[in-house]
C-alpha positions as CSV (number, residue, x, y, z in Angstrom):
1,X,-11.7,-4.1,-4.8
2,X,-12.9,-3.3,-1.4
3,X,-14.4,-5.7,1.1
4,X,-14.5,-7.2,4.6
5,X,-13.0,-10.6,5.1
6,X,-12.9,-12.3,8.4
7,X,-13.1,-9.1,10.5
8,X,-10.7,-7.1,8.3
9,X,-11.4,-4.2,5.9
10,X,-9.5,-4.7,2.7
11,X,-8.7,-2.4,-0.2
12,X,-6.8,-3.6,-3.2
13,X,-5.7,-1.3,-6.0
14,X,-4.6,-3.1,-9.2
15,X,-3.5,-1.5,-12.4
16,X,-2.5,-2.8,-15.8
17,X,0.7,-0.8,-16.3
18,X,4.3,-2.0,-16.2
19,X,4.4,-2.4,-12.4
20,X,6.8,-1.0,-9.9
21,X,10.2,-0.2,-11.5
22,X,12.0,-0.9,-8.2
23,X,9.9,-2.8,-5.8
24,X,12.6,-3.0,-3.2
25,X,12.6,0.8,-2.7
26,X,9.0,1.5,-3.4
27,X,8.3,2.2,0.3
28,X,11.5,4.1,1.0
29,X,10.6,7.7,1.9
30,X,11.6,10.2,-0.7
31,X,12.6,7.5,-3.2
32,X,11.1,8.1,-6.6
33,X,11.6,6.9,-10.2
34,X,9.6,9.9,-11.5
35,X,11.2,13.1,-12.7
36,X,8.6,15.2,-10.7
37,X,7.8,12.7,-8.0
38,X,8.3,13.4,-4.2
39,X,8.5,9.8,-3.1
40,X,6.3,10.3,-0.1
41,X,2.9,8.9,-1.2
42,X,3.3,5.1,-0.8
43,X,5.6,5.4,2.3
44,X,3.0,7.7,4.0
45,X,0.1,5.4,3.1
46,X,2.0,2.4,4.5
47,X,2.9,4.3,7.7
48,X,-0.7,5.4,8.3
49,X,-2.1,1.9,7.6
50,X,0.4,0.3,10.0
51,X,-0.2,2.9,12.7
52,X,-3.9,1.8,12.6
53,X,-3.0,-1.9,13.1
54,X,-3.1,-2.7,9.5
55,X,-0.9,-4.3,6.7
56,X,0.3,-2.6,3.5
57,X,1.7,-4.7,0.7
58,X,3.0,-4.0,-2.8
59,X,3.7,-6.5,-5.5
60,X,4.1,-6.7,-9.3
61,X,1.8,-9.1,-11.0
62,X,1.9,-10.4,-14.6
63,X,-0.7,-7.7,-15.4
64,X,0.7,-4.7,-13.5
65,X,1.1,-3.3,-9.9
66,X,-1.0,-4.3,-6.9
67,X,-1.3,-2.5,-3.6
68,X,-3.2,-4.1,-0.7
69,X,-4.2,-2.4,2.5
70,X,-6.0,-4.2,5.3
71,X,-6.8,-3.5,8.9
72,X,-9.0,-4.9,11.6
73,X,-12.6,-3.7,11.6
74,X,-13.5,-1.9,14.8
75,X,-9.8,-1.5,15.7
76,X,-9.1,1.1,18.4
77,X,-5.6,2.4,19.0
78,X,-4.6,3.4,22.5
79,X,-1.7,5.8,22.7
């Protein structure tokens, strides 16, 4: 799902798999439960989203994993 709610751009990614094996460590850089994983993908996405004034959340639902990214529309970052 992608949309704009109350001045925020929102992207939700939902799958129907088993969910996150270890939700507590899912955003820990270089942590992976996959034999050939690097553990950088989710933590990098979360960092980029937050650096742009957004929110990044993960959860397990009864149907699988859910990732939600949202950030203010028209947000400008001053460094």
